[in-house]
N, C-alpha and C positions, 0 to 999 in steps of 0.2 A: 453296694457297688461290688465288693469282693464276691460276696454271695452269688450276685446275677452273673458274674463273669465266670464261677466256678460251675454254675448250673449251665450255662450256656457251652463251656465246653465240655462236659459231660453229653450233652445233647449232640454237638457236633462230631465228637469221636463217634458215636453210635451212628449217625448219617453217614459219614465216612467210610465206617466198615462196612455198611450195608451197600454203600455204591460199590465200592471193591469187590464184595463177592457176587453182585450183581452182573460186573464187568467179566468176572471170570465164567459166571453161568452163559454169558451169551456169547463169549468168545468160545467156548466148546459147542455150544449149539451150531454156531456158525460152521466150524471145524465138519462136525457130523452132517450138517447140510450140504456143503461143498463136496465131501467125500460122495453123498450119495448121489448128488447130480451128475458127477463125473462119470460115475458107475452107470447110470441111467443112458447117458449120451454114447458110453460105450457098447452097452447092449443093443442100444438102437431102440429102445422103448420111447413111445410119444408121449411126454407129461408135460402138463402145465407150468411146472416150476420154473421153466427155463425161458418160456417166451410171452406165455399169457398172464402170468401174475405180474402186476405192477411193482411189486417189489423185488421180483428177480433180477432186473436191470441193474439194481444198486448191489446186489449180492453176487453177480456173474463176475469170473474171472476172464477177461479175454485171451484168446490163445493165437498169436501170431500165426500166419498162414502162407505157407510158399504158393509159388504160382501154381505148382504141381498140384497141390490140395485144392485151390480153388477151381483151377480146372476141372477136376474130379467132381467137383461139387456143382458146376455148372451142367456137367453131364447128367448128374443124378436128379438134377432140377428139372429136366426137359420132360414137358406135358407127355410124352410117349412112355414116361418111365411108371411102373407100378406106383400106386398110391403110398405103399410104406415107404419105399425108396426116398421118394420126395419128401416124405415128412422126415425123416431120418435127416435129409439132407438141409432140409429148412431149419431144424432142430440145430445143426452144427452151425447153418448161419447165422444164429442167434448170437453164438459166443466168438464170432470172428469180429474184429475192430472195423468199423464201416472205412475208415480211411484206407485200409488194405484192401477192401472189396471194391471201391469205386476208383481205386489207382490202378487196378490189376489190368492187365491185357483181356481178361477173360469179362470184364464188366459189360461190354456190350451185348454179348449172348447171354449173359446172365440177366441184364434187363430183360431183353425180349421173352425169356422165360417167365420171370415175375409178372410181368405186363400180362402175359395169357393166362398167368395161373391165376390172377385176378377175378378172371371169370368161373373160378373153379366152383361147381354145384356146392362143395363141401365149404359151408360158411367158416368154419373154424380154421381150414387152409388157407381161405382169402384174408381172413382178418388178421392171421399171423404174420402175413407179408404186409398187412398195414401197420402191423406193430413195428416190423423191422424198417418201414419207411419212416414211421413215427420218432424210433430210435435214431435214426441217420439224421432227420431233422434236427433233433433236440441236441446231439453229442458233436456234430461236423460244423467245419467251417462253411461260410456261404458258398464259397464256389463248389462245394461237392453237393451241398443239400440242392443246389442249383440244378444239377446235373441230375439228381431224383425227380424233382420238380417238373423239369421240361423235355428232356431227351427221351421220349418214348418211355415215359413213366407213368402216373395215374392220369395225366391229361390225354396222353394218346389213348390210354384204355379207355377213358370216359368218353372220348369223342367217338371212338369205334362202336361204342355201346349204345351211345344215342343214335347213331345213324343205321345202327344194324336192325334186321327184320325182327329179333327177339325182343326188342324194345317195343312197348305196345301202351304205355300212360300215356293219356291224353288229360286236358285242361277240365273238359266237360264231366269226366270221370271221377274228379276229384283225387285225393291221394290218402291212403290208409299207411299212416306211419309204423304202424305194429305190424304190417307185412314185411316177412323177412330179406325179400328183395330190397324192397323200399329202404329199409333200414340199414341194409348193407351199404345201397347207392349213399345215403346220407352221410354214413360214416366216411366214406371216401372223399364226399364234397367237404365234409367239415374238417379232415385231415388238412385238405388245400388250404381251405379257407382260414385255418392256424396259422398257417405257414405264411400266408398271404400278410397277415397282420404281424407278424414278425420279422419278416423279410428286410422292410424298409429300415430296422434298427441297424442293420449290418451292411447293407449293399452298398453305401455310400464308399466302403473302405475297399472295394475291390472295381475291377474295370467296368466300364460302362457296358460292354457287351453281355456281362453276366446279367444285368438287371434287364436290359433288352429282351434275352431271352426268355427272362420268367416272366416280363409283362406281353410280348408277344404269345407265348404260350397259353396265358390266362386269356387274352381277348379273343384267342382263336377258339378256345372251348366255348367262349360265351357267345361267339358269333354262330355257331352251330344251329343249322335250322332246314328243314326239308325244303325241297325245291317248290317254287310258288304254285306250280301244276300239281304237285304231289296231293293224294286226297285227305290225307293228313295234316297239311301244313298248317291250316288256319287253328288246328286244336294240338298243336304240338306242344307238349309240356318241357320245354327246352331248360338246358343245364341254368340258365337264369334264375330260374322258378327254384332250383333247390338251394343255389347259394342265397337267393332271398329270403328263404325260409330259416338260414342259419345266421345270416346276418343281414337283418330286415332293414337297416338303418344306411347300409353300405359302407360300415366303418372302414373296411378293407380299403375303397376308393378313397377315403378321407385320409389315410394313411400315406398311400400312393401320391397323391396331389399334395402333401402337406410341404414337401420340400422342393426348391426350383429344380434341384438335380434329378429327381426322379420325375417331376411333374412335367419336365420338356420332354422327356422319352414316351411318357404315356399320351400325352397330348398329340405329338408328332405321329405315333402311330395310329391313333384314331383318326388323325387328319387323312392318311395316307391310303391305309388297308382296313381300318375296322370304323369307319365312319356311319355304317349301317346299325352300329351299336347304339348311338346317339337317335337315329331315326325310329329304331323300334322302341327305346325308352320314350320317346316323345310320341309314338303313336298309342302308347298305353292311355294317354289322358284323353279318355272318350267319355261322354258324358254319362253312360250308363253305368261305369263305375261309381259314379257318385250314389247311385241308390243301393248300392252294396249293402247288405248288413252283415259287416266284419268283425262284431263283437258279440261274444253270447256269453250267458250266464254259467257255461260248465266247460270244464277243461277237457278236451277228448283226445284222442290221437288220431284223427280224421279230418283232412281239410275238403270242404266243398268246391267245385269249380268256381264260385265268385269268391271264395275266401282266397283261393290261390290267385286268383287276379287282383285281389286287393294287397296281397302280399308284396306282389310284382309292382304294382302301383306304388306303393311307399317305396320301394326299394328305387325304382325310378326315379321317383320324385326326390328321392335324397341324392342320387346321383347328379341328376341334372342341376340340382341347387349347388351343388359343390362346384360343378362343371364351371358354373356360370360366374363364379367369385373371381376368377382367373382369366386375364387378357386373351391367353393361348385357349381356354376353352370356348370363351365366346367367339373367337375367330373361327370355330367350327359350324357357326350359324351363317345363313340359314340352312336347315336339313330339309331335304326331301321325303315326304311320309311314303310309306309304301301301300301302292294301290290307290293314291290319292292325287289329285292335280294340285300344284302350287306348291310351295315351301312354307316352313314356320321359321319366322325370325325370332329374336329374343325379344321383341316387344310384344309378338304375340304369345310367347311362353310365358312372360310376365304377367301378361293380363289373365292368361289361365290361370296363372298361381292364385293373383289376387280374388279371382271369382270362387276358387276352393273356398277362400275365408267365409263365404256368406252361403255358398250352395253345398257344404260339407253334410254330410247325414248327421242326423241327431243321436243323441245315444240315451240309453233309459237310464233312469236316476237310481242306481244301485251302488253296491261297495266297490263294484268294478269300475266305476266312471272316471278316478284319477288314473287308473292303470292304463285304460283305453285311450284315454285324453291325449297321451303321450304319441300315439299313433294314427291320431285323427288328422285329418287333411289340414283342417284349420292351424292347429297347433306346430305342426311339420312346416306348413308354409310359412307361419309367423317367424319360426326359427330363423327359417331360409332369409326372410325379408331382414330381420333384425342384424344378420351378419351383413346383409348388402348395406346397410346402412352405416355400418361400420368400416365400410371399404369405400373410400373417397373415389377412385376411378371407377370401380363397379357400381356405385350408386348412380354417378351422373351418367354412365351408359345405359343402366339397366331402369332404373325408377325415374330418372328425371325426363320423361314423356308424358305428353297430353294424353295418350291412350290408357296408360298406365293408372296416372291419377283419376282419370275418368272412371275406371273401372274400381277403383279403390273407393273413390265418393260415389257409387252408384246406389248403395243403401241410404246413404244421406240425401243425394238428390230425388230418391224416391219418396223420403218420408216429407221432404220439403215440399214436393209437387202434390202430395196426396194422393200419390197412384198407390196400388196393391203392391204390398210387400211380401214374398212368400220366402222369408227366411228364418230359419231355426235358431232359438235363441238370439235374438236381434240383440239385446243387450250387449251379450257378449260378444257378438261380430262387432258392433258401435265401438267397445272399447279396444278390441284389435285393431280395428281402422285408426282410432285415434292415436294410439300407440306408434304405428308406423308414420302418421303425418307428422306429429312430435318429433320423432328421430330424424324426418327430413327437414323440419324447420330449424331444427338445433344448429345446423351448420349453415353459414354463409350461402353457399350456393344453393342448396335447398331452399332456404327461405326465398331466395330471388327466384327461384322457378315458382313456388307457390304463389308469389306475390304477382309476377308477371307470364308465368307461361313458359312453354317451351320458346316460342319465338316472340321475343318481348317487342321487337320493332313491327312485327307482323300482327299483332294482337288485335282482336276484333271486338267492339264494344257489345255487340251482341252475343258474344260468348265468354260469361264471367270467368275470370280464373278461379283458381282454388280459393283462395283467402276469401272471396266473398261469399262462396258457398257455406266455408266453415264458419264464419262469423254468422252469417244469417240461421243456420242449424243452431250455434250455441246461443243464440237470442230466443230462439223458439223453445230450446230445453230449459232456458232459464225462466221462460213465463210459462212452462208447462202446458205448452199448445200442441204436443204431439199426443193424440188420443191412443196409440199403440202403445206408447211407453208409461200410458197413465196406471199408478198403483204400483209399479214394479218397484221392488225391495233394492233393487240396486241402481234405481235411477240417478242418485246423488253421483254415485260412481262414475256413470256414463257422462252427466255434466261436468265432474270434475275433469275428466279425460279430455273432454273439447274445451273447456276452459284453458286447460295447460297447453293444448295446442295453439290457442289463441296467446296464450303467456309468452311463448316462443317468439310470436312475431311482435307484439307490442312492447318487446323489452328491448327493440330497437327504435332509432328514429324513422327509418323507413318503412316498417312493418305499422307503427303507431299511426303515421300518416295515412296509411290505407283503412286503417279500422276506425278514425275517430269520426266519420259521417254516420257510422252505425251506433255511436253511443254506448258501445259495450261496457264502459265504466261506470254508466249510469245504470243499466241493468244489473250488474254485479253488485254495485250499490244498494240497490233496492232489495234485491236477494238478502243481502247481508243483512239489513235492517230488520227484514222480515223473519229473519231464523234469529235473530239476537233476541227479538221478542219472544219468541217459541222458546227460547233456552232459558228466559226468565219464568217463564209461566209453566215449566217442569213442574208437576206437584212432587212434594214430599215422599219418600218411600214411607209405606205402612207396612205393619207387620206379616201379612201375608205375602208368603216366598214367592209364588208365582208372579204376582202383580209387581212385588218389586224387582225381579230379575226382568220383568218386561220395561217397567219404568224405566231402570237402569241402562238397560239396552237403546232406549228410544233416546234418554239423554246423552249417552255416548254416540251415536249417530248424528244428533244434532250439533253436538259441539265439534265433531269431526266436520261436518259439512259448513259450520262457520267458520274454522279453520281453514278450510279449504278456499273460501270466499276473502277471508283477510288475506290469505298467503297472494291470491290474484291481484286484489287491490294494490297489495305491498308492491308488487312487481311492476307497477305503472310507474312508480319512481324512478325507474333504472333510467330515463330520460327527462330532461327538463320539462317538456312538454307534458309528458305522462305523470309528473309531479303535479304540475296545475291542475290535470283532471282528478287526480287523487283529491287534492285540497277542495275540489268542489263536491265531493261525495261525502265530505264531513266525517270520515273515517281515518283520518290521519293519526289521531292518539290511539285508537285503537291498534290499528296496522304496527303502529310503532311499537307498543306494549306487546303485541302479539311476536315481532320479530327478536325483543328483546327476551320473550320467554322461551322462543325456540332456541336461542342460542346459549341461553342458560342451561337447559335441558342437552344441549350437545345434539339436538335431531339433525342439524345438517352438518356432516362430518367430512363429505368429499369437497374436494379441492373446488371443483365447479360451484357448488353453491356457497363456498367462502367467500370465493373471488364477487360472486353476485351480491351477496350482502353488502361486503365493502363498497361495491358501487351504490348501492341503495345509500347507504350510511352518508357516502359524501354527496349525493344529491341531496336527502334530506337536509344536511347542515348546510346547503346554499341558502336556504329560506330561513325567514326566523321562526316561522311558526316550526318548521320541521326541526330546528335546533332545540328549540324549548320541549319539544314531544320527545326528544332523545333525552333530553335532561329528567324529565318529569317521570319518563319508564324506567329510570334505573340504569338505563346503559352508560352514561358518562361516570358515574360512581363505580360501575362493575369494570370499566375500561382503566380509571385510574389505581383502583384497589390491585388490580392484577400486576400493572405496570409497576407499581410500588413493591409490591412481592416479589417480582424479577428483579428489580434493580436493588432494592435494599436487604431484602429479607432471605430470597432464595425461596426452593421449594422444601417444606417441611418434611415432606413424605419420604426425601431421600435419605438413605441411611449413608454417613458420611465415614469413608473408609481413608479417605485421603484429601488434605487441604484443597479447595478450590483453586483454580489457577487463576494467576493475574490477567485479566483482559489485555490481548492485544489490540484489538479495534478499539477506535473512539467509542464506538457504542457496540457493547457485547451483542453476541449472536441471538441469545435469548431473548433481548429486549426490542431487537428490529422489528417484529412484527407490532409490537404495541407502539413504537414509534411511528411506523408508517400508518397504524390507527389514529392516531392522534395528528399527523399531518394532513390526512383525508376529512378528519373530523374539523379541523379548526381553519373553516373558511373566514373571512371577515364578518357576514352575517352571525355564525356562529359565535367567533369571538365576541362581536357586540353585545349578543345576548348574554353571554356568560359572564362578561368582563366589566360591562359600562357601568360607571358609578359605583364600583365596588373597590373598596381598599384595600389594600396588602393588609393581612392580619399582623404580621410584625409582632408576634408574641414575645414575651421577654423570657419564656421557658417553653420548650418541646420537650413532650416526653416520647422516649425511644417507642412507645406502644402506640403513640399518636399516627395514625394513617390519614394521608390526602384521600380525599373524597369528589373533589371539585376540580375544575381547571385553574381557579384562583389560587388553591392549594399548591399545585404544581408550580405556578409563577412563584410563590410564595417560598417553596422548600427546596427548589431546584434551579430557579434562573437567578431572583434578587437575593441571594445571599449576602446580605448586607450587616449580619450579626453574627457575634459567635455563637448565640445560642442555635441559630440554626445550623451552622458548619458543625458544632459538637452532636448535634441530632441524628446526623448520618452516619452510618456504619462504613459505607464507602463514598468519601467526600469528594474524591477526584472523579471517580465514574459516574457518580449521579450527578454533579455539577456539568461535566462535560456532555452528558445527555441533555440537560437544560439548556447548554448554551449552543448546541446543535439545533434543538427544537426551535429556539429563538432567531439564528441563523436563517431558519427556513420559514417562519412566521412573518420576518421582516421584508421578506421578497414582496409581500402584498401591502403597500403603501398606506392603505386605511389601516390596517393590523399595524404598521410601525408608529403611525400618527397616533392612534390610542394609546399604545404601549408608551410613549414619549410623554404624552400630555399628561395621563394618570400616574406612570410610576418613574418617570425619570430613567429610563433604562440606561441612556448614555453615561450620564453621570454616575451610576450604580457601579458601571463596568470601569470608567476611568479611576474612581475612588479604589476598586479592587487593585487595578494596575500599579496606581501609586503606592499602595501597600507593598505589592509584590517585588521589592528591590532589597539588595544585600544593604547589610549595615554597616558602615565604617567609622573611624574615629572621628575623620572629617564631616560624616553627615551621611545621607543617602548615596548609595552606590549604584551599581548598573541594575538592570532590570534581570530577575530571575526567569530565564527560559525553561519553563517548563510545558505540559499538556495544556493546563487552565490559562496561562498568559498568552500564548499562542493562540488558542480558541479565542480568548477575549478579543485580542488584537484584531484578528479576520473578521468577528463581529463588528467590532467598532469601523473599521474601514468601510464594510459593506453598508451600515445604516447610515454613514453620515456623508457619504458620496454616493449619489444616486447618477445611473447610467449604465452603458454596455461596455463591453470590452475594450473600445477605443476612446472612451471618456474615463475610466477609473481601471485602476491596476490593484487585483484582490491578493494579499499576501498568501503564500500557501500555507498548509498546516501540515507540514512534514520537515523534518529535519534534515539537512544535505550532511554528506560526509565530509570531511576535513576540517581545517582550523576554524571555518566560520559555518558552523552548523546553521543558525537563522541569519541569513542576512538581511532581514526586513527589519527596520528600525519599529522599536516599540516607542508608545507615547502614552501620558496619563494627563495630558490636557490639549485642548485645542489652540491653533487650528493643526491640521493633521501635516506629517511631513510631505512635502511636494512630490517623495517619489511615488507616491500612490495616485497623483494626479496623472494622466497620459497627456502626451503632448498636442496640442491644437493641431489638426492637419490645416496643411496649406489651402490656399483658395481653390487652386487647379485639383488637389487632390481631392477636397472635399466635392468639388464639382463632379468629379469622375465617381 
């Protein structure tokens, strides 16, 4: 250790000395650079070190400027001045603090000169101005950057430029971004787009008028267009195209509408002054866009007209999708389309969105497929619809309409009726459709809509609701009765997706009632039996590597499909009638084994699935066969073992740094989940199967390592503690026994369970004996009852199980102590009859009648 420390010290000394020398060198170099920069500024030479270099902003030392100096600077930046004078003035401007410039009286004139100079043919000069703006955006508070952004700044310059005669870019001609002029234009738009994304993080700290100016100047520029009678109007490459090129998924709009504070302003301005933006975006949804070839194998620096149209289309799609999420955005509809009769409602737009899922262009199977897929209409629409499904109000207003669901089910209806289907990647489309249907069916209102349609009372018999279409199609899939899908590699995935939609419906009593006539459980059961036979016939792998891999893949797919079917069958048991249907399939034991296996592997980790499994276990336990299946699968053993580990052993993998705190609650928080699981499990049919004609072990000796594995062991070790051996076998005697008494307290609420426990194990006699022994000892004989947690629990249970009735017929003693001289006023007893104070007074005849 001494040698290591000595070596480490030597190394550190060398390192520190090197760092000190490097620091001195850097300081000297910076001094030389500063003096050189100041000298060049004084001589008026134009260098890149002070404005063009990215690192120069970190090295420059700002010099405060007086009003006279700023006024002189404004005069020298006037476009009528010689180029050299203007360059020198701009160089000086880069050294001035942005706050001095923006707060000066000369700023309005300076702003005009900078706006005009942005159009300077010298690219280097206009780029310096952009760098000045960028520096202002990054180093100034919002109220100052807003001034640059709005008042006759870059937006004003761009508006004038797009409407000027020198602007000649057209959609049909495409766009070459390697062109110098186009490149400069994109830089200007990019600077503004970066500000758009950053502004929302700070504008809430400033007056609302600042934000309004930023929003309005943005919407004003995006609304720039030629007059309708202008010859170039239809082919006008408007500012939105350039914004879409740089921010194709409209992230700027997403950030602007994220907070209510700014969202209100954006939607108010859209409704009052710039509703044409919504109309223009909506107008881009024309069918010729769906035939565009928007993805190529090469990355180039030019865009064709159709590619520009597609980029605009994607931007509009994302913007409109974001618009519909909010009620204020939906209030903008219906919108009137340009040069077209009629208006477009929310339903019309959602139908169009839905149709994009199956009418979108096909993609080449290349390495770029994954990248291009994120910009495909189908994937973009899926993102939007999935967000809609997560928003309650949005879903009800947008998706719960017959027109939208009919559009969503169009490919399903076509396959059912046998009509010609012209859909690219049919399997993927069907999976997407099933995903949205499942999300709708997962919530109560959505399920009701799928079952009964938009107008439940006016539902017509000749127009079946969505549930009937879905279940018929699912049955046809299970019977392999769809020729277009035969031989598809991902057909099991399509089947599983539609089974999952049905599962969301038959997990409820109402949904199951609608599905029973179709016998879906029988179809799934038959498919499972057929698949289980196939899994048994999978050949043993041989030495050939290729054959082994193919066999292994086939066996994995078969096993996965078998588990999908078992999971579908298992979920029938979420309702009593569904449990009866599961019994009829003969797959009860296999389903329970699958459930226990899934829980053991912790495949279902989310709260929804965990709750679903608890419901299923409770339903299973209400039938004798279900209870036996749970026991045979190992589920009971695992539950009891986990409980014992938490109650008596604690977690072995925790490093003990301090003693475990004494539990304050009767049941420790770590054991509450196991307690509830036992309560849900131990219905009378299950108790009868687990305990009928079984004697209590009552062993003369219990090892500390002896862990209970069954319900009878829980009764023996935690409830009927009638021997010293049982008491001494518990590490936490009082806590564990209270857990058992609380469990007994709940179990005895079921009269059948109470009678079974009394006749087989004489529970009352065991508790009375324990109370009799729990007294103080005096010279004269037994004294008073000792009031502790166990005696109070036993007293409560004894009253509960020996007096049957409601609150008007019996009075149950509390299980908490009062403050004062008499902490427990309830009388304890160790023999029958019970004290009369636990019997409620019989109501008089008149009161009884009332």
